[in-house]
N, C-alpha and C positions, 0 to 999 in steps of 0.2 A: 504494500500500500504506500509506503514512503517513496518508492521509485515512481509511482504514478503521480504523486504530488510534485516531485522534483521535475518530472517531464512536463507536467501541466504548468508549473511556475516558469520554467524555461521557455515554453511556448508563448505564454502570455507576455513575458518580458521581451521576447523576440518580436512579437507583433507590435508592442508599444514602441520599440526601437525603430522598427521599419516605418511606422506611421509618423514618427517624429522627424524622420529624414525625408519626408515628402517634399518634393521640389516645389517651390513657389514660382508662380508665373512671373516672367520678366515684364517690364513695361511694354516692350514691343509685342509680346504674346497677348497681353491684355488688350492693347490697342487694336490688333488685328482681329481678335475674337469679337470685340465690341463692334468694329466696323462691319464684320461679316453678319452679325446679328441685325444691325441696322439695314444692311443690304437686303436681308431676307424679311424685313418688316417684323422681326421677332423682338418686340420691345420688352417682353418679360425677360428674355435672355439678356438683352442689352442692359437692363437694370441691374443684373447680377454683376456686371463689370463696372458699374458706376457708383460714385459716392452717394451717401444718403441725401445730401443736398442737391444732387443732380436728378433725383427721381422726377421732380415736377417738370424739369426741362425736357426729359425724355417723353413725358406725357404730352407736353405741348407739341414736340416734334412728331409724335404719332398722329396728332390731329392734322398737321400739315401733310404728313405722308398719306393720310386717308383722302386728301383732296387731289392727289396726283392722278394723272391719267394712267391707263394701263401701259401705254408706250413709255412714259417716264419711269414707271416702276420697273419695266423690263430692262431699260437702259441701266438703271441702278443695279439690278440683280446681276447683269452681265459684266459690270465694270471690274477691271483688274485693280486690286488694291495691294500696294506694297509699301513696306517701311523703307524710307530713304534716309532717315536720320533719327538718332536717339541721343538725348542729353539727360543725364541723371545727376541730381545734386541733392544728396541726403534723402529726405522723405518726399522730394518732388522730382518729377521727370517730365519731359516733353518729347513726344514722338511725332515726327513729320511723316505723313502718309501721302503717297502719290495716288490720286484717284483718277482713273482714266475716264470715268463718266463725266466728271466736271472738268477734266483736263487741267487740273490744278493741284497744288499741294495744300494739305490741311495740317494744322498743328493741333494735336490733342494734348491737353494738360492732364497729368496724373499725379495723385498723391497716395501716400501709404495710409491705409485705414485698417486698423487691427492687424498690421503686419503684411497686408496684401495690397498690391497696386490696384488702384481704382481710377477710372476716368472721372475728371472733374469738369463738369459742363456749367456754362453760364447762359443766361438768356441771350447775351450778345453773340454767343457762338452759333445760335440758330436763327436769330432774328436780325437781319442786316439793319444797321443804323438804329438799333434799339437804345433808347435813353430812358432810364427810370424816371418817373414823375418826381419833381422836386419836393412836393408835399408828402409823398409816400415813398418810403424805401421798400424794396422787395426783400422779404425774408421768408421764413418757412410758413408764415401764416397768410401770405399774399398769394392770390390765385389770379391768373389771367383768364378772362372769360371770352369765349368766341363772340365776335361782333357779326351777327348774321345779316345785318343790313348792308354792310360795306364789303362783306366777304373776307374780312381780315380779322386781326385779333383786337379785342376790346381793351378797355382800360383795366388796370388791376382792381380787383375787388377783394376785400378782406373776408376770410372764411368766417 
């Protein structure tokens, strides 16, 4: 019976050692996985690669994506995405992506959250020329509501 306990103890310790050696994803791996999730309009998966603060930005982006034509979505799905540059500085990183559908480079900002690299998005990164209202700052309690009359985004509203 004591041999059985020794073997069981060694097996449990071995499993714990192996699980603690699990490789963490690099900034470029996270950036590519995130971009591929966006390409596939899989916003639940994209949220897995993003910071908690970026969740609302991804939600807004999904609204924009829902307004795309089938031809636009197909062009995005077929785009070639590759990492062309990575800069790491402590708990922050930036990954430059070449996106063939937009024929331009995009820079994704990443931060470490609970020891893992996460994409850090802002409203400015998805809404061109976005300027927060002077009287209201955007924080985790602010929601952008769709403006159905003009076909664009409305003014921020507090939850």
